N, C-alpha and C positions, 0 to 999 in steps of 0.2 A: 502713793498714787493719788493724783489729784482728780477732783471732779471737773466737769466741763468748764463751768463758769460760775461766778458768785450768783448770778441770777438763776442758775439752774440748781446749784447746791443748796441755796438758802431756803428753798421751799418744797422740794419734792424729789423726784427721781432725777435723772440727768436732764431735766427738761423744764421748759417754761412755755406753756401753751394754753390749751383750753378745750372748749366744748362746743356743742352745736345743737340745733333743734332736732327732735326725733320725728320719725314718720313710721306709722305702722304698716302702711301699704307697701308690699314688695315692689321694688323698683331698682333696676340696674342702670338707670340713666346716670351720666357723669355730669359733674359741675366743673366750671373753669378752675384750673389748678393754680395755686399760688406760686408754683414753680414756673409758670409762664411757658408751658410746653408749646411746641408749634401747633398750629391748627391741624386737626386730624390726629394729634397724638396727645391729647390732654389726659392726664391721669385723674380718674374719678376721685372726688373728695368723699371718702367713706364716712367722714364725720357728719357732713352736712346732709348726705343722702343715705341714711341707713336702709338696709334691706332686712326686714324682720319677717321671720317665719310666721304666717298667719295664726298657726296653732299656739304660738308663744306670745302673741301681741299683748295679752293681758296678764302675763306671768311676771314674776319678779317682786322684790321688795318695794314697798311704797315710798320709803324715805332713805335716800342714799346721800352720804356725805363723801365728797372726793377731796382728798388732801394732796393731790398731785395733778398737774395739767394733763399728763398722759392718761391718768385714770379717768379724768373728766371726759377726755376725747373718746376713750374706749366705751364709756357708758353711752355717750351720744351715738356712737357708731353701732351700738346694739339697740338703738331705739329707746333709750332710757332717759332721754333729756328731761322729760316731765317728771321723773322720779327724783331728780337731783334737788336737794334742799339746802346744801351747803357746799362751799368751794373755798379754795385759797385765793388770795389776792392776785396770784399769777395765772389763774384760770380765766382767760379773757378772750377765748375764741369760740364762736363768733361773738359779736357785741351783745347779743341777747342774753348771754350767761351772766351779764352784769346785774340782772334782776335777781339772781340767786344770792342768798345770804353770804356775805364775805366774812370769813372766819379769821382773816389775817394771814400770817406766815408761820413758818416753823418757829420763829423767834418770838412772835407775839400772838400765838393762837388764842382766840377768845374762848375760854372754857365756858363762860356763862352762856354765850350764844350757842355754842355747840350742844350743851346739855338741854337747852330749851327746844332744839330741833328734834329730839327723840329719834335719832336715826336707827334704822333697821340694819344698815350696812355702812361701815366706815372703811374707806379704801386709802391705802398709802402705797408707796413704791419702795423698792429695795434699799434706797439710800437715805430714807427720811428718818434718821435717828431722832431728830428734834421733835418730830410729831409723835413717834411711838413712845418716847419717854413721857411726853405730856399726857397722852392717852392712858398710859399705864397708871399714872398718878391720879387720873380721874376715875379709874376702875372701869374703863371702857375697852371693849374688844374691837379688834380691827382685822382686816385682811390685807395681805401684802402682795403686790404685783411685781414680779421681777422685771428688770429694765436694762440689763447690760448688753444684750445681743439681739440679733434678729430672732433667734429661737425663743428668747424671752418674750418678745412681742407676741408671738403666736401662743406661747404658754399663758401669757396674761389674758389674752382673748378667751382661750378655752376655759381657764379658771373662772373668769368673770361670768362666762356663760353658765357654768355650773352653779355659781353662787346666786345668780339672778334667775334661774330656771329658764334660761334661753340657750340651751346647748346647741340646738340645730342652727339657730341664728349665728352663734359664735363660730361654729365650724365653717359655715358659709363665708363669714367675714374673713376668717383667717385664710381660707382658700383664695378669696378674691384679692387680698393683699399680696399673697404669694404670686398670683398671676400678674398683678400690676407690676411687681418688682421684676419678674422674669421678662415681661414685655419691654420694660425699660432697658434691661440688660441686653436683650436680643437686638434692640435698635442700635445700641452703642458699642457692643463688643466687636472685635475684629478690626478696629482701627489701628493707627500707629501706636507703638508702645510709648506710654506717657508716665513719667514719674512725678507724683503729685504729693505735695505737703499740704495737709488740711489742718488749719489752725483754728482752734476753738474760740478765738476772739480776734481782735485786731492787734497788730504789732504796736507796742507802746512807743512813745517818743519822750526821752531817748530810748532806743531799742533795748529791750530786756528779753531774756529767754521766754518765748511764748509757750503756752500749753498747746500741744498738738495731739491729733488723733493717732494713736499707735496701732500696732497689729492686733491688739485685743479688742478694738472698738467696733461698734456696729457700722461706723463709716468705712472702716477697712473692709469689712465683709461686703458692703455694697460695692465699693470700688473694685474689689477683686472679681465680682460677678461680671463687671463690664470690661475686664481685662486691664484695669488701671492699676499701676504699681504704686504702693504706698512708699514714699520717700523717707518716712520716719524710720530710724534705726530699729531693727528687730530685737526687742528686749522683752517682749511679752506683755508690756503694759497697755492698758486701753487708752488712758490719757496721762500726760505728764509733761513737765517742762523740757524743752530742748535747747541746748546752748546755742548761742550764735555761731560759735566755731563749728558745731556739728551741722548746722544748717548750711554753712559755706562748703563744708566737705560733701554733704549730700547733694548740693547744687541741683535742686529739683527742676524739672521742665516747667511745672506749673506750681503756683502757690494759691490756695483758696483760703480766704479769711471768712469767718462767720461773724456777722455784725447784727446784734439783735434788733436795732432800730435805725441804723444808718447815721446816727448822731456822730460817731467817731470818724466817719469818712464822708463829710458833706460833699466833697467833689468826687465821691465814689472811687473808682479804680485809679484815677489820676493821683489821688491822695495816697492810695496804697502803694503805688509804684515809687513815689517819693520816699515813703517810710521804709520800704524794704531796700531801697537803694542805699540807705545809710549803713546797712550792715556790711556791704562790700560787693564785689563783683559776683552777681548771681545771674544765671542764664534766664530765669523767669523774669527778672527785671529787664535785662538787656533785650529780650524778645517781646516785652510787653505782655507777659502771661501771668500777671497777678490779678486774681479775680476776687470780688467781694459779693457774698451772698447775704442779703439783708432779710431779716425776718426771724421772729422767735420760733416759728414752726420748725426751723432747721435744727433746733436743739431737742426736739421731742421724739423719743423712740415710741411712737404711737401709730394710730391708723393712717396718718398722712406721710408715713416714711417713704413711700414710693414717689411722692412729689418732691421730697428732698433729694432722693436719688436722681430723679430727672433733672433737677436744678443743677446738681453737681456735674452730671454728664454734659448738659447743654453748655455749662460754663467752659468746658474744655473744647468745645466745638464751635467757637465763635472767635 
């Protein structure tokens, strides 16, 4: 079984993302979504605008090190931005987290810098073997946040709430994200049946079997909530390579590529159509239904997951 992308696997969970500023005053106001939802349907950015229970505003460990982008986002969504003292190189959302000490990646984690931070809590995610091996060698304890499914997102929030003495804040955050996802699903379900192949990167040139989101992935869970059919073969895997022949056989109605920074598709979907057209006769190419979602946030199973869900749904409705 393959991980999402090298940029995801190299440093954390299945993600590459980041953190945000905290606010102790309770607020349910929304912020403009990176998913570019229509006016009136913006998904709140729970990372940028945390809602902290007033009784828990001063609770929690004073020095937190996050070794995963999603863990950094969870901390910020719980109003713990000011407690973060260390992060990975890939924790870069929003820009102000760059002021937090950069500890490197799973492959070059700075033990010296980490030890000088004297953390009370070190967070990793489920797939970060490189980090846990290094931490064990340093004699440091850590806590692991699961990251494979939507249920794992909620479990991670609840667990982090317990470890940081913010259980009520965590319960409210998990409920808010569930509501965000359900509202997105309600807006988009009930439309025409669409078979979608979601690719965890852009198709290479020349074409080679891409890594796709399978039935065991959190992307599949989201799509099913909106009545979208995953065109990837049902084999139980969350992510894995799919042969070009299998793609031709599946012949999806839509293809969605995830592109971390847009560099691979400078002309956007026009480039994607050309690339996928090299495989052979595909309905998605013939009907101009190849989409490109740009942004690292779409790789992160964290507090902004509803924004990614909205972006996927909107890509199928334009």
